[in-house]
N, C-alpha and C positions, 0 to 999 in steps of 0.2 A: 503493500499501499503505499502510495506517495505521502510525500508530507501533508497535504492540505484536503487529501480526499476525505470523503465521507467514511466515518466508521459505519460497522454493521447495525451498532446500534440506534446512531445517529440515521442511517438508512429506512429502519423501519419506523422511523416516530414521520419521516417527510414524505413517503412512497405513499401512503395512503389520501393525501393533502393534494398529490399533482392531479392534475386530468383526466381521464381514463382515455384509452388508444381507441381511436377508433375500428370500426370492424374494416378488416381488410385491408387497412392501413398502416402497413408494419412501420414502429418509430423505431428509431436510432436509442440506443438504449440510456434510458432518462438518466441511472446512477452514473454513467460515464461523461456523460453530457454537463450535470450537475456537478460532477468533481473537475470538469473543463471549467466550467463557470466559476466558480471556488478558486481555483487556481489563478485565473485571471485578476479577479478581485484581491484576493491576499498580495499577489505579487508585484500588480500595481503595470504589467507588463501590457503593451498590445496583443489584440486579440490574433494577430497574423501568428505573434510567438509561442502560441500556444504550444506544448508538446506534443507530439506526434502519437502519444498513449492513450490521447484524450479526443482523435479523428481528427475530421477538417475541422479547422478554425471558424470554418463559415457554416457549419451545422451547427457549433456551439455556439457561435453570435446569433443567427437565427435563431434560435430558438429561447436564446436570450431575449430578443428584440421582441418577438412574437409573443410569447407569452408577459411581456410588459406588457404591449399593444391589449393582450385581454385583460389583464388584472390580474393574472396568475396569481404573480407575485404577492401581491395587494391581499389576495385570499388566504395563500399559505401563511404569511406574516397573522394575519389578523386570528386564523385558528388558533394561533399559538397564544398571542395575547388575552384571547379568553379563557386562556386557562388560569389571569394573574387573580389573588385571591380579593384586589381591588379595595384595601383597606386604607392604603396611602399611596398618593403619586406624587412625585416632581416634575416640576416643569423647569426647563433651560434651552438654552440654544447653544451652537457651536458654529463659527464661522469657516467657511472653507473657499481656500482660492480657487478661483477657476483657472486653469490651463490655457494658454491661449487658443489651442487648435477648439477648447470648448466653448471660448469666447467668440470665434469667430466666423463670419459668414451668416447669412439670413436667420439662422435659428438662435442666434445668441439675443439677449436682452430679458426685459423685466420677463416679458411671458413665460420664460424659459427661465426663471428664478435667476439668474443672473445680475448684481448689480453694482453699484461702484460705493465702497467701504474704504476705512480709512487703510487697509492694506491694499486695494487696486481691486479689479473686477472678482467679486466673489459672491458665492450663494451659503446661506444660512439654513443648516439643519433644527430646526424646531423638535422638542422631543419632549415628551412625556415616561417618566418610567414608575414602577411599581418599587415597595420599601425594600427589593432584591437587587434594584438598577435594570433590571427587565424592562426593554422596550415595551409600550403597548399603544404609544400613538407615534407617527412622525409625519414633520408637514417639513414642505420646503419653500424657502422666500428668498427674493433678493437680499445681498448682505446686508444693504442699508437702511431695511425694513425695522421697523420697532420690533422687540418681542410681542409687547400686548396684539398686536394684530393676529399672532396665529394662533392664539388661545382658543377661539372659537372655533377653527377647524381640528384642534387638536381635541376638544372636549367634544365634537361631532364624532369623530372617527371614535372616538371610546369615553362615553360618560361617565365623570368622579364623581362617586357616590361618598366618597371618604374623607380623609384629609388631604388639601392640596398645599403643596408647599412650591413658594418659588421665592427669589430675590425680588429686594426692591425694583428693578426696572420693569415688574410687572404689578407696580403698584396704578389701579387705576379704579373707580368703584365699579365699570362696567365689566370689568373681568372678574373681581368679587361676586358681581349679580350673578354672570354667569353660571359660577361654582355651585352658587346656593341655588338657582334653578333646578338642578340638576340633581340636589339635595345633598353636596357636598359642603365643605368648611374648608374656606380659603385661610392660609396661614401667611399672609404676604407683608413685610414690613413697609411701612410709609418710605416717602425720597425725605431725606434730611432735613429739606427744606421748607417742608409744611408744618403748619402750627400746630396742629392737634396729631401728635405722635400715635401711632398703630405699631402695640409690642407683638411679637412674637415667642413664643415658648423658647427659648437658648437650646434647648434640648434636641427638640423638635428640627429647627434653623438648621443645626448642626448636622443633622442627616442629610442633608442635600448632597453629601458630596457621593451620592450614590447616582444621581445623573452625571455628573463631573467623572465619575472611573465608567461609567459608560460610554460616554465620548471619547474615552480614553481606550477602550477594547476596539469601539469602532475604526477608531484612526488605524489600528492595527491593520486593518484593509487598504494598502495601498492606492486601490483604485476611488476609495472615501476620501482620504486624506486630502488629496486633493483631485479637484473635480476636471476628468478629460471629456464628460459623455456633454453632447450638444444640446439634445433635449431633456427637460426637466424630468419627462417620465421615465426615459432609462437612468438618470440619475436616480431618481427618489429607487427605480428597480432595486438597483445596485445596493442601495442602504437597508432596504427591506432584506433583501438575501442574506448580506452580512448580518444584520440584526435576527434574522431566522437561524442563523449558524449559531449566534450566542445563545439564544435561548435553547438549541440541540444540544449543545454544549453543557449546559447548567443539568438539564435534565441527566445527561450522560453521568456528569460527575455526582448527581446524586442518586444514584441506581445502586 
């Protein structure tokens, strides 16, 4: 088994979540194709540099792209995210630099979640994780976008009915109202310049490091740490696949 390949345990978990093979149309081995996708995401290499053991790189890329269009990667991720206990969520974001290949051409720009922030052209990954640091909702936005703007989409993807913790960058009555509307309890400190300060339990607030640890794990995938994909759909698919692998590894370590 190659370094980044799925283990037998991981494969048993993910296989039932993949689309059924159409009758009479043989499909290239799913496990080999997924292993090829994980190799590219983990190493950050171009698709054309895929080792021969994974088959033609066009087959692997076409499966990645076709299933991104069909929403397969979203459904696989959401199936695992539904296993979260939902007692507590943590929200934060991380800026990802966009490679010149991602930012060039007609596909670049705000419609594809690329914007200009302090570090240049970039994309922001907005994440909500559970108390174990496992992702339950992921949203892309341009690098210069406000963190608060992504909260509604995160909560729509995965309603938060327990405690929701975020830093003061999310301080807004609208954010707290969104959380409360789902039956959750927001724990967000106020900006320092506000006259009336809202306090948050220090022990609870310190637990936000679980979302930072999630981003650290996510950026072990070099195809995530730098954005090479031109379309937001395909970059989000890469983020979802990498997040799916994080879920799989946690389940394997707990078995």
